[in-house]
C-alpha positions in Angstrom: 5.9 72.3 -11.2 6.1 72.6 -15.0 7.7 70.0 -17.1 9.6 71.0 -20.3 8.5 69.7 -23.7 11.9 68.2 -24.1 11.6 66.2 -20.8 8.1 65.0 -21.8 9.4 63.8 -25.2 12.3 62.0 -23.6 10.1 60.2 -21.0 7.5 59.2 -23.6 10.2 57.8 -25.8 11.7 55.8 -22.9 8.3 54.6 -21.8 7.5 53.3 -25.2 10.5 51.1 -25.0 10.1 50.1 -21.4 6.4 49.3 -21.9 6.9 46.9 -24.8 9.8 45.1 -23.1 7.7 44.6 -20.0 5.7 42.1 -22.1 8.7 39.8 -21.6 10.1 40.6 -18.1 13.5 39.0 -18.8 14.0 41.6 -21.6 13.2 44.6 -19.5 16.1 46.0 -17.5 14.0 48.9 -16.2 15.7 52.1 -15.1 16.4 52.5 -11.4 15.1 55.7 -9.8 18.7 57.0 -9.8 19.1 56.3 -13.5 15.8 58.0 -14.3 16.9 61.1 -12.4 20.2 61.1 -14.2 18.6 60.5 -17.5 16.1 63.3 -17.1 18.9 65.7 -16.0 20.9 64.9 -19.1 17.9 65.1 -21.4 18.6 68.7 -22.3 21.9 67.8 -23.9 20.5 65.0 -26.1 20.3 65.3 -29.9 16.6 65.4 -29.6 16.7 68.3 -27.1 19.0 70.3 -29.3 16.9 69.7 -32.4 13.7 70.5 -30.6 15.1 73.8 -29.5 15.9 74.6 -33.1 12.6 73.4 -34.3 14.0 70.5 -36.3 12.6 67.6 -34.4 8.8 66.9 -34.5 7.0 66.1 -31.2 6.7 62.5 -30.1 3.0 61.5 -30.4 0.8 58.7 -29.0 0.8 57.3 -32.5 4.6 57.2 -32.5 4.6 55.3 -29.2 2.1 52.7 -30.5 4.2 52.3 -33.7 7.4 51.8 -31.7 5.7 49.3 -29.4 4.3 47.4 -32.4 7.6 47.3 -34.3 9.5 46.0 -31.2 6.9 43.3 -30.6 7.2 42.2 -34.2 11.0 42.1 -33.9 10.9 40.0 -30.8 8.9 37.4 -32.7 11.0 37.7 -35.9 14.3 39.5 -35.3 15.2 39.8 -39.0 17.4 42.6 -40.5 14.7 43.9 -42.8 11.7 46.2 -43.2 10.4 46.2 -39.6 13.8 47.1 -38.3 14.0 49.9 -40.9 10.7 51.2 -39.8 11.7 51.3 -36.1 15.1 53.0 -36.9 13.4 55.6 -39.2 10.8 56.4 -36.5 13.6 57.3 -34.0 15.8 58.9 -36.6 13.1 61.4 -37.6 12.9 62.4 -33.9 16.7 62.6 -33.5 16.3 59.8 -30.9 18.5 57.0 -32.3 21.0 57.4 -29.4 18.2 56.7 -26.9 17.2 53.7 -28.9 20.8 52.4 -29.0 21.3 53.0 -25.3 18.2 51.2 -24.3 19.0 48.1 -26.4 22.6 48.2 -25.1 21.3 47.9 -21.6 18.8 45.2 -22.6 21.5 43.2 -24.3 23.7 43.1 -21.2 21.2 41.3 -19.0 18.4 40.1 -21.3 18.0 37.1 -23.6 19.6 36.4 -26.9 17.1 38.3 -29.0 18.0 41.5 -27.2 21.7 41.1 -28.2 20.6 40.3 -31.8 18.4 43.4 -32.1 21.1 45.6 -30.6 23.6 44.2 -33.1 21.1 45.0 -35.9 20.8 48.6 -34.7 24.5 49.0 -34.5 24.7 48.0 -38.2 22.0 50.5 -38.9 24.2 53.1 -37.2 27.1 52.1 -39.5 29.0 50.4 -36.7 29.6 46.8 -38.1 32.8 46.3 -36.0 30.7 46.8 -32.8 27.9 44.6 -34.1 30.2 41.7 -35.1 31.1 40.4 -31.6 27.4 40.6 -30.6 26.4 38.5 -33.6 29.2 36.0 -32.7 27.8 35.8 -29.1 24.4 35.1 -30.5 25.8 32.3 -32.6 27.5 30.8 -29.6 24.2 30.8 -27.8 22.0 29.7 -30.7 24.3 28.1 -33.4 21.4 27.9 -36.0 20.4 31.6 -35.8 19.9 32.6 -39.4 19.7 36.3 -38.8 23.0 36.3 -37.0 24.6 34.1 -39.6 23.3 36.2 -42.4 24.6 39.3 -40.7 28.1 37.9 -40.1 28.3 36.7 -43.7 27.3 40.1 -45.0 29.8 41.9 -42.8 32.6 39.6 -43.8 31.7 40.1 -47.4 31.6 43.9 -47.1 35.0 43.9 -45.3 36.6 41.8 -48.0 37.3 38.9 -45.6 36.7 36.4 -48.4 37.6 33.2 -46.6 35.4 34.1 -43.6 32.6 35.1 -46.0 32.8 31.8 -47.8 32.8 29.8 -44.6 29.8 31.7 -43.4 27.9 31.3 -46.7 28.6 27.6 -46.7 27.1 27.3 -43.2 24.1 29.3 -44.4 23.5 27.1 -47.4 23.5 24.1 -45.1 20.9 25.6 -42.8 18.6 27.6 -45.1 15.2 26.0 -45.9 14.6 25.8 -49.7 11.8 28.4 -49.5 13.9 31.0 -47.7 13.6 34.2 -49.8 17.4 34.8 -49.6 18.4 31.2 -50.5 19.1 31.8 -54.2 21.0 35.0 -53.6 23.1 33.5 -50.9 24.0 30.4 -53.0 24.9 32.6 -56.0 27.1 34.7 -53.7 28.7 31.5 -52.4 29.6 30.6 -56.0 31.1 34.0 -56.5 33.2 33.6 -53.4 34.4 30.2 -54.7 35.6 31.9 -57.8 37.4 34.6 -55.8 39.2 31.8 -54.0 40.2 30.2 -57.4 37.7 27.3 -56.8 36.0 27.4 -60.2 34.9 23.7 -60.0 33.1 24.4 -56.8 31.4 27.4 -58.3 30.3 25.3 -61.2 28.9 22.7 -58.9 26.9 25.3 -57.0 25.4 26.7 -60.3 24.5 23.2 -61.4 22.8 22.5 -58.1 20.8 25.7 -58.3 19.7 24.8 -61.9 18.6 21.4 -60.7 16.8 22.8 -57.6 14.9 25.6 -59.6 14.3 24.2 -63.1 11.4 26.5 -63.8 13.2 29.7 -62.7 13.9 31.4 -66.1 15.6 34.5 -64.6 17.9 32.3 -62.6 18.8 30.2 -65.6 19.6 33.3 -67.6 21.8 34.7 -64.9 23.7 31.4 -64.5 24.2 31.2 -68.3 25.8 34.7 -68.1 28.0 33.6 -65.2 29.1 30.5 -67.0 30.1 32.4 -70.1 32.0 34.9 -67.9 33.8 32.0 -66.3 34.7 30.5 -69.7 32.3 27.6 -69.4 30.9 28.1 -72.9 30.0 24.4 -73.5 28.2 24.2 -70.2 26.3 27.4 -70.9 25.2 26.0 -74.3 24.0 22.8 -72.7 22.0 24.8 -70.1 20.4 26.9 -72.9 19.5 23.8 -75.0 18.1 21.7 -72.1 
């Protein structure tokens, strides 16, 4: 019995996901036989099937499978919203297979560990669905209150949605948890100061800027940026003091 190229593509894609999650059994809600049959039957109506018929989707290769496995393994170890997630998403996007990726992680998040929910939330954000991602991040924080990826994501979403009070609260929590060498620490503290100003809390913004200057005395770019912010805030004397120190 011949197997269509579309069915082969779908199965290889699904297997690339199932194989990598099987490294951690708790993360692998493997398809039942009935689900496999239903999925195969529905494959011809997926975006990948339609695009392959029209010649728009490139075939899924063994190299693609290895890359998908590698990216997911890296994300299990470090579930950050960053370059590796971008690479995984772009790999499936180029194959018109992002719905499959989302569906798989949706299933994994329902019965798997916290990292599965965190990664599913990240993918929903990549799919421009922050309102669906938000409750998942909140669940992750309930399970692991010191999850920096979840906290950063919620702070970003609150900021984008103009929920200033929530954004400030989340940024305040982040500042308390972030290690000094975190690559996002300076940007988050600068944004916290901005949010204080939006809340008419100029004295708290000034305190944040002074703390940053004290913490990073050799960072010339940061010093220049804070001087500009001080001048913008009408703190001319303080700005002069910073420049002459």
